N, C-alpha and C positions, 0 to 999 in steps of 0.2 A: 645325187641329194645329199646335204648336210649334213652330219650327224648329229642326235641329238645329247644332252650332256649325257645322260643316263647310256647313251651308246656309247658315248666316250670313254668314262670310268668304267664301263665295264670291260671293256677292252683296255685299258691299262691295267686296270688290276688281275685278270689273266696274263698281260703278257708279266706281270711283275712277277706273278706267282706260278708263273712254269717252271719247272723243275729241271725237264727235263727229259720225265717222266713220261709214261703211255698216260698217267693220270695229274691231274693238277689240284693242286690244293683247294678247297669250295673257298667261295667267298664271303666274308660275313655284313650283312646290311648293316652293320655300323660302317663298316668301312666303305661299301659304293655311297650312303649317304654323307661320308666325311669330303669324302672326292667332290659327291655332286656340290654339297656345300660348298665347297672349296673356289672351285669352281662357277662356281655361280656370286661368290665375294667378289675373285677377279674381276670376274664382268662387267659387277657396279665398277669396281672402284677405277676401270678403264676408262669407263662411261663419263663417272665425276670428273677425271682429271682430262678429258677431251673437253666438257663442257665449261670447267676451269677457266681453259685454258683461251677455248672459243670468246668467253666472252673479257677476257684480262683483254684481245689481242682489237674485241671490235670497242672496246672504254679505251684501249690507248688511240686505234683510230678519230674516236671519239676526238678527245684530249687535243691528240695532236692535229683536226683539221681548227685547231681553231686557229693554230697559226697563220690559216687564211684571213680569219675574219683580222686579228693584226696586223696584218700587211692591209687591208683593205683598209682600216682607217686611217693609219699611217700615212697611206700612199694620198687617201681624199683631203687629208687632214695639211697638207704641205702642198708648198707649189709648185707649179709645173715641173721647173728646172728639176726639182728636189726630187721626184717620183722615183728615177732609175738605183737616182741614191738610197732612197730610202729603204726599197723592193729590195734591193742587192744584200742591207743591213737585216732584216728579212729572215732571207734567203742563207746570212750567214752564224743566225742564233743557230740552227736545230745542227747547221754541219760543226759549228763550234761548242756547241754541247755535248752531239753526239760524240766526238773527239773524248772532250773534257772525263763527262760519265762515265765513258769505255775502258779510258784506261787506266781511271786510281778512282773516280767521283762515287759511282759504283758500289765499288771496295768500302773509302770513306764511308760508304751511308750504311750496306747491311753486310758487311764484312764479317765474320765469325758473327753473325747472328745464334747459329746453332752449337758452337765451339766454346763458347762462351755465354753460356747462360747460365742466369745468375748472376753474373758481374756486369758495374756499370763503367762504363766506358767513354771518351772524351771523343775516336771517330772509331771504327773499323780498321782492323791490318790483315785482312785479308780479302780472293778471289780479285785481285788487282787482274785488268785484262780481261776480266772476265773468266781464268782460270778456275776449274772446281766449280763455275755454277753451270746446273744442269735446267731450273729452270729461267726459260729464256724470254719468253712469252710475257713474266715478270719484272725483266730488266728492259722492255720495251714499254711494259705499261708505266713503268719510273721513269724511264727516258722521255717518255712523253710530256708529265709534269715538270720534266726539268727544264724541258726546251723551253714552255711555256712558263717558267720564271724568270726566264731567259733573255724571253721578248717581251714580254711587260716593258722593260726600261726604253725597248727599240722606240715609243713613242715619244721619249721623254727626250731623247736623243736626237730628235729628227733638225737634220741640219744643222749641226751644231757638234762634231763630233767625227775625224777622219775612220776612213774606213777598218786600218789596222790597228787602234785603238778599240774600237769597236768587238775585231775578231780577237784580238787578247784580253778582251771586257767577258767575250760570252763564253774562253774555253778558262778561264778563272773562275766566274761563278758555278759551272758544272761540273769543276775537279775539286774546288773547297767551300768553297763561300755555301752553297747552297743541299753538299751534302753533309754536311757539321750538320746542318737547321735540322736535316732530315732524319740523322743519327740519335738527334735527341730527342723526339719528339715520334717516331715511330721504330725505330728500330725497340729489342725487347733492352738490350743493355744503356740505351737515352734514359741519360738522368729526370728528363723530363716527359718521358712512356709512359702510357698506364697500363703497361704489357709488362714493365720494368720488374724485378721480383718485392721489391721495394718499393712501390712509385710515389713521389713526390705530394707530401702532406695525405695520405691514404689512396688518391684517386689517380694523379698524373696527369697527365692536361688530353686531352682525346679532340682533336684537329677533324673538324668538319670539311669532307671534300678539300684541303690543304690550303684552305682559308689562312690562315698562318703560315701553313710550311710552302705553298706557292707562294701566293697572294701578297703576301707581308712582307716574304724576304727580297719578291720581288720589287714591289712600291717601296719599299725601306732603300735597296742600293738606286732608284730610279733617284729619290731624291737624294739620296747623295751626290748622286752622277747630277746633278741641275745641281743643287751648291755650286760644285768644282766648276763646273762649264757654266755656270751665269747662262743670260738673256740669250737670245739670238743676237745676232748681225743688225743694226741697225735698226731693231726696237724699240729701246731705249735711250739710246744714244745716238751720233749719227759720225759719220765714218772718221772724225776727227778728232771721240771721245767725246766732245762735248753733248751735256741731254737735251734731247727733246722736248720743248712745249708740252708737247702731247705723244704719250707713247705711239710707234707708231702698227697698225695693220692686217696681222700678213692671215689671210682670211684664205682657208685653204680651196685646192680650185674643184672638187666634186663633192658635193652633196650624199651625191646618188652612192658612192665607193664608204661613203664613211655610215650611212644607214646598211649596206648588205653589213658590212665589217659585225657589223653590232648584233645583225640578225645571226650571222656566221656564228659569232660568240654568246648569243645565250640559247 
């Protein structure tokens, strides 16, 4: 049988007070109560830490599962001959984002949050390659958001972007673009952060569930990419470059995948 907190503390105090003589120093009530209190506090702290870790892992899995929804929507909206290409791009989102966010992205976003408290910085400058990071579950939670921001762009680049260029974009967004936005709003050292020692306009910016940090960043990146790449070949112009009298319809091949993708993301 496992011993109780009282028995453990009593045994520890007897062991500490044993001076090798035939008699030991009497254990005071104050010392015994202090030992019991410290043991209970440590147990509660460990329990709270375990619950926090479980919640972060559970939330990260839910956020990362949105990748499945994005993949289904993209696959359902493209033509049959582009399904494999579109699905592979969604897979590369997670791969490229993991590389960029692991190496330098997390450091730029949250590096120095504890050592530089009270300062306002442009980006973080510590914890590269997660060196010195103890809370791995927090990194996983933030990576899930980072990958979500990157995959938002996948739909706008469907059927019009080469694979190597898309992988390079995923790494760049996760390594620098997204972390700069995160540091500005979610890090205590960010100039827009509500947790800054001197918040902007006395309140700073409070982001609701990544509405600006994640979705606005991905949406603006998608808009810029669309403006650079232009429409899909054959949509408004023929192969010789002549303007079509009427835009050509590119009907998605599966309405079922589109509906399932929306359900998975909601």
